[in-house]
C-alpha positions as CSV (number, residue, x, y, z in Angstrom):
1,M,68.2,120.6,94.1
2,K,69.4,118.3,91.3
3,Q,66.3,119.1,89.3
4,R,66.9,122.8,89.5
5,V,70.5,122.4,88.5
6,G,69.6,120.3,85.5
7,I,67.0,122.9,84.4
8,A,69.5,125.8,84.8
9,R,72.1,123.8,82.8
10,A,69.6,123.3,80.0
11,F,68.7,127.0,79.9
12,S,72.3,128.2,80.0
13,I,73.4,126.7,76.7
14,S,70.6,128.5,74.8
15,P,69.7,125.8,72.3
16,K,67.3,126.7,69.4
17,M,65.0,124.0,70.8
18,L,64.8,122.9,74.4
19,L,63.5,119.5,75.1
20,L,62.1,119.0,78.7
21,D,60.6,115.8,80.0
22,E,58.6,116.4,83.2
23,P,61.1,119.0,84.3
24,F,59.1,120.3,87.3
25,G,57.8,116.9,88.6
26,A,60.1,116.6,91.6
27,L,59.8,120.2,92.7
28,D,57.6,121.5,95.5
29,A,54.7,123.8,94.5
30,L,56.4,127.1,95.3
31,T,59.6,126.2,93.5
32,R,57.7,124.8,90.6
33,G,55.8,128.1,90.2
34,T,58.9,130.2,90.4
35,I,60.7,128.1,87.8
36,Q,57.7,128.1,85.5
37,E,57.7,131.9,85.6
38,E,61.4,131.9,84.9
39,L,60.9,129.6,81.9
40,M,58.2,131.9,80.5
41,G,60.5,134.9,80.9
42,I,63.4,133.1,79.2
43,V,61.1,132.1,76.3
44,R,59.8,135.6,75.9
45,E,63.4,137.0,75.8
46,T,65.1,134.4,73.7
47,Q,62.2,133.3,71.5
48,Q,63.4,129.7,72.1
49,T,61.2,126.8,71.2
50,V,60.5,124.5,74.1
51,F,59.0,121.1,73.7
52,M,57.9,119.8,77.1
53,I,56.3,116.6,78.3
54,T,54.0,117.0,81.2
55,H,51.1,115.2,82.8
56,D,49.9,118.3,84.6
57,V,47.0,119.8,82.7
58,D,47.3,123.2,84.4
59,E,51.0,123.4,83.7
60,A,50.4,122.6,80.0
61,I,47.7,125.4,79.8
62,L,50.0,127.9,81.6
63,L,53.1,127.2,79.5
64,A,52.0,126.0,76.1
65,D,50.9,127.7,72.9
66,R,50.0,124.2,71.5
67,I,49.1,121.1,73.5
68,L,49.6,117.8,71.9
69,L,47.3,115.1,73.2
70,M,48.7,111.6,72.8
71,S,46.9,108.4,72.3
72,N,47.8,105.3,74.3
73,G,50.0,102.6,72.9
74,D,48.6,99.2,72.5
75,E,49.8,95.6,72.7
76,T,48.8,93.8,69.4
77,D,49.3,90.3,68.1
78,T,52.3,91.5,66.2
79,G,53.8,93.4,69.1
80,Y,53.5,96.7,70.8
81,K,52.1,99.6,68.7
82,P,53.1,102.9,70.2
83,G,50.6,105.7,70.6
84,G,50.9,109.0,68.7
85,I,49.5,112.5,68.5
86,A,45.7,112.2,68.7
87,E,44.9,115.9,68.8
88,V,46.6,119.3,68.6
89,V,44.9,121.8,70.9
90,V,45.8,125.5,70.2
91,N,45.8,127.4,73.5
92,P,43.6,130.4,72.9
93,L,44.5,132.2,76.2
94,P,46.7,135.3,76.0
95,R,50.4,134.6,76.1
96,S,50.8,137.0,79.0
97,R,49.1,134.5,81.3
98,K,50.1,134.3,84.9
99,R,49.8,131.3,87.2
100,A,47.7,133.0,89.8
101,E,45.3,134.6,87.3
102,L,44.9,131.6,84.9
103,H,41.6,130.4,86.3
104,H,40.1,133.9,85.8
105,L,40.7,134.0,82.1
106,D,37.8,133.5,79.7
107,G,38.1,130.2,78.0
108,Y,40.3,128.6,80.7
109,Y,37.7,126.2,82.0
110,D,36.5,125.2,78.5
111,L,40.1,124.4,77.5
112,R,40.8,122.6,80.8
113,N,37.6,120.6,80.5
114,H,38.3,119.6,76.9
115,I,41.8,118.3,77.8
116,V,40.6,116.4,80.9
117,D,37.6,114.9,79.0
118,F,40.1,113.7,76.4
119,L,42.3,112.2,79.0
120,V,39.4,110.5,80.8
121,S,37.8,109.2,77.7
122,R,41.1,107.8,76.2
123,A,42.5,106.4,79.5
124,K,42.8,102.6,79.6
125,A,43.3,100.5,82.6
126,H,46.5,98.5,82.3
């Protein structure tokens, strides 16, 4: 419930840019889907820019026009070196995408496989 209230509060102030960090992580699958649809509707209506951090590949594909793939940070002799943007992936799927139809869209699996391959090849055991 707290998660939904926080998301609603963020939407209600109508900022030019909305920053969301794993906003749907604590939600059950049905609520997550409903709020994702709401977010897409709000963005369509308001033309707000949303910058969202997520570790969910399908969520990124559903919601994003551009997906920023990040490199891992690294511990060096001089201290910690943070990761950064390793690749910007432009989502070629139509903006009118719907959660239930996503996997039927041409290019969906190519896009998903590219992102998953990146994550698997860049992952480091810590």
